[in-house]
N, C-alpha and C positions, 0 to 999 in steps of 0.2 A: 469461382467469379462467386461472392455471397450478391445476392439482391438487395439494392437501398431499399429501407422501409415506406411504405408508399403506395401507390397505385398503378397500373399500367393501363394506356389507353387503347384502343385500336381501332385502326382510320378503316373504312371501306368507301375508299373515294372513288366521285363520282364527278362528273363538270357542272353539273348541277346540286346533287346531296351527297354530303358524307357521312355516313350510318356512325356511328361511334359504340362499342362497348368499353366495359371498367371490370379491371381485378384489384383487388388488392394484393400486395406481394406476398402478403401471409397467409390469408386466406386461398388466392388463387382461386377465385369460383365467380367467373367471367357473366356479366350480366348485359345487355341492351342498356346503355344510356338513352342516347337521345338522338335525332338526326337535327345536320344543323345545314344551312344553306352555302352553296358552294360560291358564294360570291364578295362583293371587294371589304368586307365586313371579317371574312373567316377567318382571317389571321389572329386579329381581335379577339372575336370568339373563341377559338382556341386554347388563347392566351388564358382564358377567362376562366374559361374551365378546368385548367392544366391547374390553375392556380386554385380555383376552389377545390381542389377534388385532392390534390398532392399528388400532381402524376409527376413521377420518375423515369417512363422509361412509357415509349411508344413504338406501337407496329401497327405498320402500314400493310397491305395487301398487295400484290403487287399481281392483276389480272393477267391471264397470259388468253391465246386461243387455244381451240380443243385438243389440239394436237403438240401443244406446250410453243407453240411461237410468240411474237411479240406482233404486237396490234398497237395500234394507233393508243387504245384506251392502256396499254402496258407502257410507252411513252409518255402519257398525259401523266399518269402514277408516277412516274419516275422524275419525271422535272419537282411535282407538286412536292414528293418526298425530299427532293434537294435543299427545296426550299425552308421546309418544314423541320429539318433538323434546324436552321440558321435562325430562322423566325422565334423558335418556342426554348432554343440553349436546352435541346434533351436528346438523350441517347434516341435513335431510331430505327428496329429493326424490319428488313422486311420479311414477308411469309407471301410462299404462291398460293393466290386464294380460288385457285383452280374454278371450280362450278359455287361460290357461297350463295354468291345470288341467288343461280336454281334451285340452290337445297335450300336455300330459306323459304323459298317460296312456296316449295314444295312443302316444308312443315307446315307455315302457317295455313296453305289450301286444308290439309289433313285435319287443321283442327277446326275447322269448319266456320268461321268467326270471318267479320268482316278484316279488311288489313289494306294499308295503305304501304306504297312504294316505298314510303320510308320508314312500315317496320320490317320490311324484307333488304332494305340497307343497314340498318341494327342488329338485327339476327345474323343479316351474313357477317358482320364485326365481331359477332361473338364467336361465329367459327374460327373468324380469324384468330383471334385471340386461343382458342380453344386452344388451336393448332401451334401458334406462339408457346403457351403453356408448357405442350409434350415434349417437344423441342427442348426447350428452357428449364427442364426442371430444377428444384431450389436445394443446395446441398445444405445437410447440416453444417454448423459453425461450429457444432459443440464434438464433430468427429475428432 
C-alpha cells in the first residue's frame, strides 16, 4: 500500500493537553509540532491544523500500564480516537505509546534547559510518530 502524499500527524492524547508531532509522507522525518488544549475547541483546532498542514494520516498513542494492562487513560484515549476518525474524516492508526512521556521528560532533562509539560507532550508525540514510521515503511512505487 502506498501512502498518500501529505503529512502524518501524531497525537499524544491527554485529558488536559494533546501533544502533536508531524512528518511528511515523503521525507518521513518527525518533529514536534505543538501542544493544544483538550477543550471544547479541540475538534475545530485539529480540523484547522489538518487542513493547514495537508494531513492525510493520523496516528494516536494508546497508553497502557507498566505491565501492558488497560488503564483509565487507555479507555479515555480509545474513546477519543473513536471520535477522531469521524470528526476529522481521516484514517487513524493506533500505536502503543509505552512510556513515551517518561522517555520525553528524561531526554528534555538531559538537555539541561527549562521545559514545560507541553514540551514533554509534543516530544512524546514524536516518539509515537517515530514508532509508526518504523512499523510502516514506505514501499517504492517504481518496483
